[in-house]
NUVEXRO-566865 format. One record per residue (C-alpha): x, y, z. Coordinates in Angstrom, 1 decimal, m for minus. Example, Ala and Ser with C-alpha at 12.3 -4.5 7.8 and 13.67 -1.06 7.14 Angstrom:
<atoms>
[[12.3, m4.5, 7.8]]
[[13.7, m1.1, 7.1]]
</atoms>
This chain:
<atoms>
[[m17.8, m8.9, 31.5]]
[[m15.2, m10.8, 33.5]]
[[m18.0, m12.8, 35.2]]
[[m19.4, m13.7, 31.8]]
[[m16.0, m14.8, 30.5]]
[[m15.5, m17.1, 33.5]]
[[m19.0, m18.5, 33.3]]
[[m18.8, m19.3, 29.6]]
[[m15.6, m21.3, 30.3]]
[[m17.6, m23.5, 32.7]]
[[m20.4, m23.8, 30.1]]
[[m17.8, m24.8, 27.5]]
[[m16.4, m27.5, 29.7]]
[[m19.8, m29.0, 30.5]]
[[m20.9, m28.9, 26.9]]
[[m17.7, m30.4, 25.5]]
[[m17.9, m33.2, 28.1]]
[[m21.5, m34.0, 27.0]]
[[m20.4, m33.9, 23.3]]
[[m17.5, m36.3, 23.9]]
[[m19.8, m38.9, 25.4]]
[[m22.7, m38.3, 23.0]]
[[m20.5, m38.7, 19.9]]
[[m19.0, m41.9, 21.2]]
[[m22.4, m43.4, 22.1]]
[[m23.9, m42.2, 18.7]]
[[m21.0, m44.0, 16.8]]
[[m21.1, m47.2, 18.9]]
[[m24.9, m47.5, 19.0]]
[[m25.6, m46.1, 15.6]]
[[m27.9, m43.6, 17.3]]
[[m29.0, m40.8, 15.0]]
[[m30.8, m38.9, 17.9]]
[[m27.5, m38.7, 19.9]]
[[m25.6, m37.8, 16.8]]
[[m27.9, m34.9, 16.0]]
[[m27.8, m33.7, 19.6]]
[[m24.0, m33.9, 19.8]]
[[m23.8, m32.1, 16.4]]
[[m24.7, m28.8, 18.2]]
[[m21.8, m29.1, 20.6]]
[[m19.0, m27.8, 18.5]]
[[m20.8, m24.5, 17.8]]
[[m21.8, m24.0, 21.4]]
[[m18.3, m24.8, 22.7]]
[[m16.7, m22.4, 20.2]]
[[m19.2, m19.7, 21.0]]
[[m18.5, m19.9, 24.7]]
[[m14.7, m19.8, 24.3]]
[[m15.0, m16.9, 21.8]]
[[m17.1, m15.0, 24.3]]
[[m14.5, m15.7, 27.1]]
[[m11.7, m14.6, 24.8]]
[[m13.5, m11.4, 23.9]]
[[m13.9, m10.7, 27.6]]
[[m10.2, m11.1, 28.3]]
[[m9.3, m8.9, 25.3]]
[[m11.7, m6.2, 26.6]]
[[m10.0, m6.4, 30.0]]
[[m6.6, m5.7, 28.3]]
[[m7.9, m2.9, 26.2]]
[[m9.7, m1.2, 29.1]]
[[m6.8, m1.6, 31.6]]
[[m8.8, m3.7, 34.0]]
[[m6.1, m4.5, 36.5]]
[[m8.6, m6.3, 38.8]]
[[m7.6, m9.4, 36.8]]
[[m4.3, m10.8, 37.9]]
[[m3.4, m11.8, 34.4]]
[[m4.0, m8.3, 32.9]]
[[m1.9, m6.8, 35.8]]
[[0.9, m9.2, 35.1]]
[[1.2, m8.7, 31.3]]
[[0.0, m5.1, 30.6]]
[[0.1, m1.5, 31.8]]
[[m1.5, 1.8, 30.9]]
[[1.4, 2.9, 28.6]]
[[1.4, m0.3, 26.6]]
[[0.6, 0.2, 22.9]]
[[m2.7, m1.3, 21.8]]
[[m0.8, m3.5, 19.3]]
[[0.9, m5.2, 22.2]]
[[m2.2, m5.2, 24.5]]
[[m3.7, m7.4, 21.8]]
[[m0.7, m9.8, 21.8]]
[[m0.6, m9.8, 25.6]]
[[m3.6, m12.1, 25.4]]
[[m1.1, m15.0, 24.7]]
[[1.9, m13.4, 26.5]]
[[1.5, m15.6, 29.6]]
[[0.5, m19.1, 30.7]]
[[m3.3, m18.5, 31.3]]
[[m4.0, m16.5, 28.2]]
[[m2.0, m18.8, 25.9]]
[[m4.0, m21.8, 27.1]]
[[m7.2, m19.9, 26.3]]
[[m5.8, m19.0, 23.0]]
[[m5.0, m22.7, 22.4]]
[[m8.6, m23.6, 23.2]]
[[m9.9, m20.9, 20.9]]
[[m7.9, m22.1, 17.9]]
[[m8.8, m25.7, 18.7]]
[[m12.5, m25.1, 18.8]]
[[m12.3, m22.9, 15.7]]
[[m10.6, m25.8, 13.8]]
[[m13.2, m28.2, 15.2]]
[[m15.9, m25.9, 13.9]]
[[m14.5, m26.0, 10.4]]
[[m14.2, m29.8, 10.6]]
[[m17.8, m30.0, 11.8]]
[[m19.1, m27.8, 8.9]]
[[m17.1, m29.8, 6.3]]
[[m18.4, m33.2, 7.5]]
[[m21.8, m32.5, 9.1]]
[[m23.8, m33.8, 6.1]]
[[m21.5, m36.7, 5.3]]
[[m21.9, m38.8, 8.4]]
[[m18.8, m40.7, 7.8]]
[[m18.1, m43.6, 10.2]]
[[m14.9, m42.0, 11.4]]
[[m16.3, m38.5, 11.9]]
[[m18.2, m39.0, 15.2]]
[[m15.1, m40.6, 16.8]]
[[m12.9, m37.8, 15.4]]
[[m15.2, m35.1, 16.9]]
[[m15.2, m37.0, 20.2]]
[[m11.3, m37.0, 20.3]]
[[m11.1, m33.3, 19.5]]
[[m13.7, m32.6, 22.2]]
[[m11.9, m34.7, 24.7]]
[[m8.7, m32.7, 24.1]]
[[m10.8, m29.5, 24.4]]
[[m12.0, m30.8, 27.8]]
[[m8.4, m31.2, 29.0]]
[[m7.6, m27.6, 28.2]]
[[m10.9, m26.3, 29.6]]
[[m10.3, m28.3, 32.8]]
[[m7.0, m26.4, 33.3]]
[[m8.6, m23.1, 32.5]]
[[m11.4, m23.6, 35.0]]
[[m9.6, m25.2, 37.9]]
[[m5.8, m24.6, 37.6]]
[[m4.9, m21.5, 35.5]]
[[m8.1, m19.3, 35.4]]
[[m7.4, m16.2, 33.3]]
[[m10.1, m14.3, 35.1]]
[[m8.6, m14.7, 38.6]]
[[m9.2, m11.5, 40.5]]
[[m7.0, m9.3, 42.7]]
[[m8.8, m8.2, 45.9]]
[[m7.4, m4.7, 45.8]]
[[m6.8, m3.8, 42.2]]
[[m3.6, m1.7, 41.6]]
[[m3.7, 1.5, 39.5]]
[[m1.3, 0.2, 36.9]]
[[0.1, m3.1, 35.8]]
[[3.6, m4.6, 35.6]]
[[3.7, m4.5, 31.9]]
[[4.6, m6.9, 29.1]]
[[8.1, m8.3, 29.0]]
[[10.1, m5.9, 26.8]]
[[11.5, m8.8, 24.9]]
[[8.0, m9.6, 23.7]]
[[7.3, m6.1, 22.6]]
[[8.4, m6.9, 19.1]]
[[6.3, m7.3, 16.0]]
[[7.7, m10.9, 15.4]]
[[6.3, m11.9, 18.8]]
[[2.9, m10.7, 17.7]]
[[3.1, m13.0, 14.7]]
[[5.3, m15.9, 15.9]]
[[3.1, m17.4, 18.8]]
[[m0.2, m17.4, 16.8]]
[[1.5, m19.0, 13.8]]
[[3.2, m21.6, 15.9]]
[[0.0, m22.4, 17.7]]
[[m2.0, m22.7, 14.4]]
[[0.5, m25.4, 13.5]]
[[0.6, m27.1, 16.9]]
[[m3.1, m27.2, 17.3]]
[[m3.7, m28.0, 13.7]]
[[m2.2, m31.4, 14.1]]
[[m5.0, m32.3, 16.5]]
[[m7.3, m32.7, 13.4]]
[[m5.3, m35.5, 11.6]]
[[m4.5, m37.0, 15.0]]
[[m8.2, m37.2, 15.8]]
[[m9.1, m38.8, 12.5]]
[[m6.2, m41.3, 12.8]]
[[m7.5, m42.2, 16.3]]
[[m11.0, m42.4, 14.8]]
[[m9.9, m44.8, 12.1]]
[[m8.2, m47.0, 14.6]]
[[m11.2, m47.1, 17.0]]
[[m13.7, m47.7, 14.1]]
[[m11.4, m50.1, 12.3]]
[[m11.9, m48.1, 9.1]]
[[m8.2, m48.2, 8.2]]
[[m8.2, m47.6, 4.4]]
[[m6.8, m44.2, 3.2]]
[[m10.1, m42.4, 3.6]]
[[m9.0, m40.6, 6.8]]
[[m5.8, m39.6, 5.1]]
[[m7.6, m38.0, 2.2]]
[[m10.0, m36.2, 4.6]]
[[m7.0, m34.7, 6.5]]
[[m4.5, m34.1, 3.7]]
[[m5.2, m30.4, 3.5]]
[[m5.3, m30.1, 7.3]]
[[m1.8, m31.8, 7.5]]
[[m0.3, m29.6, 4.8]]
[[m1.7, m26.3, 6.3]]
[[m0.7, m27.3, 9.9]]
[[2.8, m28.1, 8.6]]
[[3.0, m24.8, 6.9]]
[[2.1, m22.9, 10.0]]
[[4.5, m24.8, 12.1]]
[[7.3, m24.2, 9.6]]
[[6.6, m20.5, 9.4]]
[[6.2, m20.3, 13.2]]
[[9.7, m21.7, 13.5]]
[[11.1, m19.2, 11.0]]
[[9.2, m16.3, 12.6]]
[[10.7, m17.3, 15.9]]
[[14.2, m17.4, 14.4]]
[[13.6, m13.9, 13.0]]
[[12.5, m12.7, 16.4]]
[[15.7, m14.1, 18.0]]
[[17.8, m12.6, 15.3]]
[[16.6, m9.0, 15.7]]
[[15.6, m8.9, 19.4]]
[[18.0, m10.9, 21.4]]
[[21.2, m9.2, 20.1]]
[[23.6, m12.1, 19.9]]
[[24.1, m12.2, 16.1]]
[[22.4, m15.6, 15.5]]
[[18.9, m17.0, 14.9]]
[[19.0, m20.5, 16.2]]
[[20.7, m21.7, 19.4]]
[[19.3, m25.2, 19.9]]
[[17.4, m23.9, 22.9]]
[[15.2, m26.7, 24.4]]
[[12.1, m24.7, 23.6]]
[[13.3, m24.1, 20.0]]
[[13.8, m27.8, 19.8]]
[[10.3, m28.5, 21.2]]
[[8.9, m26.6, 18.2]]
[[11.4, m28.1, 15.7]]
[[10.7, m31.8, 16.5]]
[[7.0, m32.0, 15.6]]
[[7.9, m30.2, 12.3]]
[[10.5, m32.8, 11.5]]
[[8.2, m35.7, 12.3]]
[[5.3, m34.2, 10.3]]
[[7.6, m33.7, 7.4]]
[[8.4, m37.4, 7.4]]
[[4.7, m38.2, 7.5]]
[[3.9, m35.9, 4.6]]
[[6.4, m37.7, 2.5]]
[[5.6, m41.3, 3.4]]
[[1.9, m40.9, 3.3]]
[[2.2, m40.5, m0.5]]
[[3.4, m44.1, m0.7]]
[[0.3, m45.3, 1.1]]
[[m1.9, m43.4, m1.3]]
[[m0.2, m44.6, m4.4]]
[[1.1, m48.1, m3.4]]
[[m0.9, m49.0, m0.4]]
[[2.2, m49.5, 1.7]]
[[3.6, m48.3, 5.1]]
[[0.2, m48.2, 6.9]]
[[1.6, m48.9, 10.4]]
[[4.5, m46.5, 9.7]]
[[2.2, m43.6, 8.7]]
[[m0.2, m44.2, 11.5]]
[[2.7, m44.1, 14.0]]
[[4.1, m40.9, 12.4]]
[[0.9, m38.8, 12.6]]
[[0.3, m40.0, 16.2]]
[[4.0, m39.2, 17.1]]
[[3.6, m35.7, 15.6]]
[[0.8, m34.9, 18.0]]
[[2.7, m36.4, 20.9]]
[[5.6, m34.1, 20.0]]
[[3.3, m31.1, 20.1]]
[[2.2, m32.1, 23.6]]
[[5.8, m32.8, 24.6]]
[[6.7, m29.3, 23.4]]
[[3.9, m27.8, 25.5]]
[[5.1, m29.9, 28.5]]
[[8.6, m28.5, 28.1]]
[[7.4, m24.9, 27.8]]
[[5.1, m25.1, 30.9]]
[[6.8, m27.6, 33.2]]
[[9.5, m25.5, 34.8]]
[[12.1, m28.2, 34.1]]
[[13.8, m26.1, 31.5]]
[[15.0, m22.5, 32.0]]
[[14.7, m20.5, 28.8]]
[[13.8, m17.1, 27.6]]
[[10.9, m18.9, 25.7]]
[[9.3, m20.6, 28.7]]
[[6.4, m19.1, 30.7]]
[[7.1, m17.5, 34.1]]
[[4.4, m19.6, 35.8]]
[[5.4, m23.2, 35.1]]
[[2.8, m25.0, 37.1]]
[[1.2, m27.4, 34.7]]
[[4.0, m29.9, 34.1]]
[[2.3, m32.9, 35.8]]
[[m1.0, m32.3, 33.9]]
[[0.8, m32.4, 30.5]]
[[3.0, m35.2, 31.5]]
[[0.0, m37.3, 32.5]]
[[m1.7, m36.4, 29.2]]
[[1.5, m37.4, 27.3]]
[[1.7, m40.8, 28.9]]
[[m2.0, m41.4, 28.5]]
[[m1.9, m40.6, 24.8]]
[[1.2, m42.7, 24.2]]
[[m0.4, m45.7, 26.0]]
[[m3.7, m45.5, 24.2]]
[[m2.1, m45.0, 20.8]]
[[0.3, m47.9, 21.3]]
[[m2.5, m50.2, 22.5]]
[[m4.7, m49.3, 19.5]]
[[m2.0, m49.8, 16.9]]
[[m1.0, m53.2, 18.4]]
[[m4.6, m54.3, 18.5]]
[[m5.1, m53.2, 14.9]]
[[m1.9, m54.7, 13.4]]
[[m3.7, m57.3, 11.3]]
[[m5.9, m54.6, 9.7]]
[[m2.9, m52.3, 9.1]]
[[m1.1, m54.9, 7.0]]
[[0.0, m53.4, 3.7]]
[[m0.9, m55.1, 0.5]]
[[2.4, m54.3, m1.3]]
[[6.0, m54.5, m0.4]]
[[9.2, m52.6, m1.4]]
[[10.3, m53.9, m4.7]]
[[13.8, m52.4, m4.8]]
[[16.1, m50.2, m2.8]]
[[16.7, m48.3, m6.0]]
[[13.2, m46.7, m6.2]]
[[11.2, m43.7, m5.2]]
[[9.5, m45.7, m2.4]]
[[12.9, m46.5, m1.0]]
[[14.0, m42.9, m1.3]]
[[11.0, m41.8, 0.8]]
[[11.7, m44.5, 3.3]]
[[15.4, m43.4, 3.7]]
[[14.1, m39.8, 3.9]]
[[11.9, m40.8, 6.8]]
[[14.7, m42.6, 8.6]]
[[16.9, m39.5, 8.3]]
[[14.2, m37.1, 9.5]]
[[13.5, m39.4, 12.5]]
[[17.2, m39.6, 13.2]]
[[17.3, m35.7, 13.4]]
[[14.2, m35.7, 15.6]]
[[15.6, m38.4, 18.0]]
[[19.0, m36.7, 18.3]]
[[17.2, m33.4, 19.1]]
[[14.9, m35.1, 21.5]]
[[17.8, m36.8, 23.3]]
[[19.8, m33.6, 23.6]]
[[16.6, m31.8, 25.0]]
[[15.8, m34.4, 27.7]]
[[19.4, m35.3, 28.6]]
[[19.9, m32.5, 31.1]]
[[16.6, m33.5, 32.8]]
[[17.7, m37.2, 33.0]]
[[21.2, m36.3, 34.2]]
[[19.9, m34.1, 37.0]]
[[17.3, m36.7, 38.1]]
[[19.9, m39.6, 38.2]]
[[23.1, m37.8, 39.3]]
[[21.9, m34.6, 40.7]]
[[23.9, m32.6, 38.3]]
[[22.4, m30.9, 35.2]]
[[24.7, m31.6, 32.2]]
[[23.9, m29.0, 29.6]]
[[23.8, m30.1, 26.0]]
[[24.9, m27.3, 23.7]]
[[25.0, m26.5, 20.0]]
[[28.3, m28.5, 19.4]]
[[26.4, m31.8, 20.1]]
[[23.5, m31.0, 17.8]]
[[25.8, m29.8, 15.0]]
[[28.0, m32.9, 15.3]]
[[25.1, m35.3, 15.0]]
[[22.5, m33.4, 12.9]]
[[24.7, m31.8, 10.3]]
[[25.9, m35.1, 8.6]]
[[22.3, m36.4, 8.7]]
[[21.1, m33.1, 7.3]]
[[23.5, m33.4, 4.4]]
[[22.3, m36.9, 3.6]]
[[18.7, m35.6, 3.8]]
[[19.6, m32.8, 1.4]]
[[20.9, m35.3, m1.1]]
[[17.7, m37.3, m0.9]]
[[15.6, m34.2, m1.5]]
[[17.1, m34.1, m5.0]]
[[17.0, m37.9, m5.5]]
[[13.6, m38.9, m4.2]]
[[11.2, m36.9, m6.4]]
[[12.8, m37.8, m9.7]]
[[13.8, m41.4, m9.3]]
[[11.4, m44.0, m10.8]]
[[8.7, m45.8, m8.8]]
[[9.0, m49.5, m8.0]]
[[12.5, m50.0, m9.5]]
[[14.8, m47.6, m11.3]]
[[16.6, m48.8, m14.4]]
[[20.0, m47.6, m15.7]]
[[18.4, m45.6, m18.5]]
[[16.1, m43.9, m15.9]]
[[19.0, m43.0, m13.7]]
[[21.0, m41.6, m16.6]]
[[18.1, m39.6, m18.0]]
[[17.1, m38.0, m14.7]]
[[20.4, m37.6, m12.9]]
[[23.1, m36.9, m15.4]]
[[22.5, m33.2, m15.9]]
[[22.0, m32.4, m12.1]]
[[25.2, m34.2, m11.4]]
[[27.1, m32.3, m14.0]]
[[25.8, m29.0, m12.7]]
[[26.8, m30.0, m9.1]]
[[30.3, m31.1, m10.2]]
[[30.8, m27.9, m12.2]]
[[29.6, m25.8, m9.3]]
[[31.9, m27.6, m6.9]]
[[34.8, m27.1, m9.1]]
[[34.1, m23.3, m9.4]]
[[33.7, m23.1, m5.6]]
[[36.7, m25.1, m4.7]]
[[39.4, m22.3, m5.1]]
[[37.0, m19.7, m3.5]]
[[35.7, m21.2, m0.3]]
[[38.0, m22.1, 2.6]]
[[38.2, m25.7, 3.7]]
[[40.4, m25.5, 6.9]]
[[38.1, m27.3, 9.3]]
[[35.2, m29.8, 9.4]]
[[32.5, m27.1, 9.5]]
[[33.8, m25.5, 6.3]]
[[34.1, m28.9, 4.6]]
[[30.5, m29.7, 5.5]]
[[29.5, m26.2, 4.1]]
[[31.3, m27.0, 0.8]]
[[29.5, m30.3, 0.5]]
[[26.2, m28.5, 1.3]]
[[26.8, m26.0, m1.5]]
[[27.4, m28.8, m4.0]]
[[24.3, m30.6, m2.8]]
[[22.3, m27.4, m3.0]]
[[23.3, m27.0, m6.7]]
[[22.4, m30.6, m7.3]]
[[18.9, m30.4, m5.8]]
[[18.2, m26.9, m7.3]]
[[19.2, m28.0, m10.8]]
[[17.1, m31.3, m10.5]]
[[14.0, m29.2, m9.5]]
[[14.5, m26.6, m12.1]]
[[15.1, m29.3, m14.8]]
[[11.7, m30.8, m13.9]]
[[10.0, m27.4, m14.2]]
[[11.8, m27.0, m17.6]]
[[10.8, m30.3, m19.0]]
[[7.2, m30.0, m18.0]]
[[7.0, m26.5, m19.4]]
[[8.5, m27.4, m22.7]]
[[6.1, m30.4, m23.0]]
[[3.2, m28.1, m22.6]]
[[4.7, m25.4, m24.8]]
[[4.7, m27.9, m27.7]]
[[0.9, m27.5, m27.7]]
[[1.3, m23.9, m28.9]]
[[1.1, m22.2, m25.5]]
[[3.3, m19.3, m24.4]]
[[6.2, m20.2, m22.1]]
[[4.6, m18.5, m19.1]]
[[1.2, m19.9, m19.9]]
[[2.7, m23.4, m20.2]]
[[4.4, m23.0, m16.8]]
[[1.2, m21.8, m15.2]]
[[m0.8, m24.6, m16.7]]
[[1.8, m27.2, m15.7]]
[[1.6, m26.0, m12.0]]
[[m2.1, m25.6, m12.0]]
[[m2.8, m29.1, m13.2]]
[[m0.2, m30.8, m11.0]]
[[m0.5, m28.7, m7.8]]
[[0.8, m31.3, m5.4]]
[[3.8, m32.3, m7.5]]
[[5.1, m28.8, m8.5]]
[[4.0, m27.2, m5.3]]
[[6.2, m29.8, m3.6]]
[[9.1, m29.0, m5.9]]
[[8.7, m25.3, m5.1]]
[[8.9, m26.2, m1.4]]
[[12.1, m28.1, m2.0]]
[[13.6, m25.0, m3.7]]
[[12.8, m23.0, m0.6]]
[[14.4, m25.7, 1.6]]
[[17.5, m25.5, m0.6]]
[[17.7, m21.8, 0.0]]
[[17.4, m22.3, 3.8]]
[[20.2, m25.0, 3.6]]
[[22.4, m22.6, 1.8]]
[[21.7, m19.7, 4.1]]
[[22.3, m21.8, 7.2]]
[[25.5, m23.3, 5.8]]
[[27.1, m19.9, 4.8]]
[[26.1, m17.9, 7.9]]
[[27.1, m20.6, 10.4]]
[[30.5, m21.3, 8.8]]
[[31.7, m17.9, 7.3]]
[[30.2, m15.4, 9.8]]
[[32.6, m13.3, 11.7]]
[[32.3, m10.6, 14.4]]
[[34.3, m7.9, 16.1]]
[[33.9, m5.8, 19.2]]
[[35.5, m2.5, 20.1]]
[[35.2, 0.4, 22.6]]
[[34.8, 3.6, 20.6]]
[[34.9, 7.3, 21.3]]
[[33.2, 9.8, 19.1]]
[[35.0, 9.8, 15.7]]
[[36.7, 6.5, 16.1]]
[[36.2, 3.6, 13.7]]
[[35.7, m0.2, 13.8]]
[[36.4, m2.4, 10.7]]
[[35.0, m5.7, 9.5]]
[[35.4, m7.3, 6.1]]
[[35.1, m4.4, 3.6]]
[[33.2, m2.2, 5.9]]
[[34.3, 0.6, 8.1]]
[[31.9, 2.0, 10.8]]
[[32.6, 5.5, 12.2]]
[[31.0, 6.3, 15.6]]
[[29.3, 9.7, 15.2]]
[[27.2, 10.3, 18.3]]
[[25.1, 8.9, 21.2]]
[[21.6, 10.2, 21.9]]
[[19.1, 9.7, 24.6]]
[[15.3, 9.9, 23.8]]
[[12.4, 9.7, 26.3]]
[[10.1, 7.6, 24.1]]
[[7.3, 7.2, 26.6]]
[[6.9, 7.7, 30.4]]
[[8.1, 4.1, 30.9]]
[[10.7, 3.8, 28.1]]
[[14.0, 5.5, 27.5]]
[[16.0, 4.9, 24.3]]
[[19.8, 5.3, 24.1]]
[[20.8, 5.4, 20.4]]
[[24.2, 5.1, 18.9]]
[[24.8, 6.5, 15.4]]
[[27.5, 5.1, 13.1]]
[[28.2, 6.0, 9.5]]
[[29.0, 2.8, 7.5]]
[[31.4, 3.1, 4.6]]
[[32.5, 0.6, 1.9]]
[[35.3, 1.3, m0.6]]
[[35.5, 4.9, 0.8]]
[[31.8, 5.7, 0.2]]
[[29.0, 6.0, 2.8]]
[[26.4, 3.4, 2.2]]
[[24.3, 3.3, 5.3]]
[[23.7, 4.9, 8.8]]
[[23.4, 2.3, 11.6]]
[[21.4, 3.1, 14.7]]
[[21.6, 0.3, 17.2]]
[[20.1, 1.1, 20.6]]
[[19.3, 0.0, 24.1]]
[[15.9, 0.5, 25.6]]
[[15.3, 1.0, 29.4]]
[[11.9, 0.2, 30.7]]
[[10.6, 1.5, 34.1]]
[[10.4, m1.4, 36.6]]
[[12.7, m3.7, 34.5]]
[[16.2, m4.5, 35.7]]
[[17.8, m5.4, 32.3]]
[[17.8, m3.1, 29.3]]
[[16.8, m4.5, 25.9]]
[[19.1, m4.4, 22.9]]
[[17.6, m3.2, 19.6]]
[[20.0, m4.2, 16.8]]
[[20.3, m2.5, 13.4]]
[[20.8, m4.7, 10.4]]
[[21.6, m4.0, 6.8]]
[[20.5, m7.0, 4.9]]
[[21.3, m8.0, 1.3]]
[[21.3, m11.4, m0.5]]
[[25.1, m11.5, m0.1]]
[[25.3, m10.7, 3.6]]
[[24.0, m9.0, 6.7]]
[[25.9, m6.2, 8.5]]
[[24.5, m6.6, 12.1]]
[[25.3, m3.8, 14.6]]
[[24.8, m3.9, 18.4]]
[[25.2, m1.3, 21.0]]
[[26.7, m3.5, 23.7]]
[[27.5, m0.8, 26.3]]
[[27.9, 2.9, 26.8]]
[[29.3, 5.4, 29.3]]
[[28.4, 8.9, 30.4]]
[[31.3, 10.3, 28.4]]
[[29.5, 9.0, 25.3]]
[[32.0, 6.3, 24.6]]
[[30.4, 3.0, 23.6]]
[[31.1, m0.6, 23.1]]
[[30.0, m1.6, 19.6]]
[[29.8, m5.2, 18.4]]
[[29.5, m5.9, 14.7]]
[[28.6, m9.2, 12.9]]
[[29.1, m10.0, 9.2]]
[[26.7, m12.8, 8.5]]
[[26.7, m14.1, 4.9]]
[[23.5, m15.2, 3.1]]
[[21.2, m14.9, 6.1]]
[[18.5, m13.4, 3.8]]
[[18.5, m16.7, 1.9]]
[[17.0, m18.2, 5.0]]
[[14.1, m15.8, 5.1]]
[[13.6, m15.8, 1.3]]
[[13.5, m19.7, 1.4]]
[[10.7, m19.5, 4.0]]
[[8.6, m17.3, 1.7]]
[[9.2, m19.7, m1.2]]
[[8.1, m22.6, 1.1]]
[[5.0, m20.6, 1.8]]
[[4.3, m20.1, m1.9]]
[[4.8, m23.9, m2.6]]
[[2.6, m24.9, 0.3]]
[[m0.2, m22.6, m1.0]]
[[0.0, m24.3, m4.4]]
[[m0.1, m27.8, m2.7]]
[[m3.1, m26.8, m0.6]]
[[m5.1, m24.9, m3.3]]
[[m8.5, m26.6, m3.9]]
[[m8.6, m28.9, m6.9]]
[[m12.0, m29.2, m8.5]]
[[m11.3, m32.6, m10.1]]
[[m9.9, m34.0, m6.8]]
[[m13.0, m32.6, m5.0]]
[[m15.4, m34.4, m7.4]]
[[m13.5, m37.7, m6.9]]
[[m13.6, m37.2, m3.2]]
[[m17.4, m36.6, m3.1]]
[[m17.9, m39.7, m5.1]]
[[m15.9, m41.7, m2.6]]
[[m17.7, m40.1, 0.4]]
[[m21.1, m41.1, m1.0]]
[[m20.1, m44.7, m0.6]]
[[m19.0, m44.3, 3.0]]
[[m22.0, m42.7, 4.7]]
[[m23.4, m44.1, 8.0]]
[[m26.5, m46.2, 7.2]]
[[m29.1, m45.8, 9.9]]
[[m32.0, m48.2, 10.3]]
[[m35.6, m47.0, 9.4]]
[[m36.6, m47.4, 13.1]]
[[m33.8, m45.0, 14.2]]
[[m34.6, m42.6, 11.4]]
</atoms>
């Protein structure tokens, strides 16, 4: 089976190379024969990579340690749940997984457009196949997942204990679905530039792809934060780690694109800007891959075998050069028909929103690459830590939060005084009242706490503006004798993009509130305890009851501390933080225990222990962390509403597509 997996990778590379050339020649020469021939390539390439992937999964499940990759990331005792996720646990398998997702996406694009023969489709397929070729080249000639060991060992080294967590089964695939998903809008944008079809047809074709890719990238970041929160045992969820930044930057740029592209669709403006943003989003995904696999950054998130830096750096510069040249050469065709009428308008709000988002992206990019630049120039790596990112990004983020409430409800073209009064008076009143109520309650002793107070006021402003929009729309429909719930459902169903977007904004507000509260008002304490002693934090008292050792498997030992948690003299919870020791691993893994409510998290860590059963216990009290995760699920709900198929929109799209089919001459037919 391993030989079959290796052979199908070679077939996939040869097939995708042929498809790339055939699609380009078919588009340039209007060759129906080449187009029909190339049309079989996506299916063949996907099938070959799927067979190769099945072969690698089979090797994991059957403990085939003759493969170096299986030996490095699995062992006999590893649970099947984690044997499955070991597929993408290392460099080689993750690249194969990337290729599998990419070709799966390509198959869906192929099926969606095979009978439409749009002018841009052959070029888009060629671009996706060319990117597939790059990854298949690496898999065949640089990081072959089917590399053999001459004398196979009886057992493997096992998966990194930090990766043996359910979030790490979910987080990488979700993040990859977002990363790889942006290949589709990138390919269509490139196809539009190459074919000079620069109306908004390519945007409409890729709208759902962009929304879905953004959703997966957003959820991938949140799942990664969840993993860091429960697995790394440091009391936080985001440390501005370079690899965290690498996943965060394309999300921010894609968010800017999703907002500004609406202006192009409605007002035929910002064509160059939107083209640049979608190309930059894809560039950021490649940059993130470069950071992860180059070996230039040391992080718990990077791969152990960082040997592909030069390949991805070369791809990065090639893409930037080609994209820049194409945009410059197509500038006359990208000229917008309309201009900004007023800075007091929705168009201007979206523009300022874009500038702020790009400001955050640039600050994060600069902080990420500065240690690399400083080491290259001065020979000393100057680390950029959270204080830099917080000092720069927090004020920009607050301005962005304000625009989240302003942009969707301000008038198009030019806002009048009556429009401003009508739309903003009530949200401003709610925000001022909320600020007055919070003023005597929240501390304001330093800059961070002042920023948090401002963030709470802005959250109230944005949340009230969104809820008022839902209320007004529901009441308007209720006037036609519907029930309130039916009116709300009808409102959302018939305006999916608008009210799905409002729902996403509500989720973003919850994330802002959770981050603001937990980062400013969180406290922690640490104490060495003997059996029966207590540690206190806020209104909680934790009594250390016992320490137990459990031999979970032949390779894993669990040391569990038990603490009774009391509040106001009543026992409310039993905390069981632990340390896990794995055979062959030098460092133990902390497994925290968390009691989570909407108000706060009580986060308990077993930091250390001794043979006399005394233990060092560290306790964090983190306010409103659950708002962060709840906001993520609300974003997921809003995104599903936005992406849900709309029959009326589909009919209009089909009518447009009928006018854009490739016309072949009778001789060619």
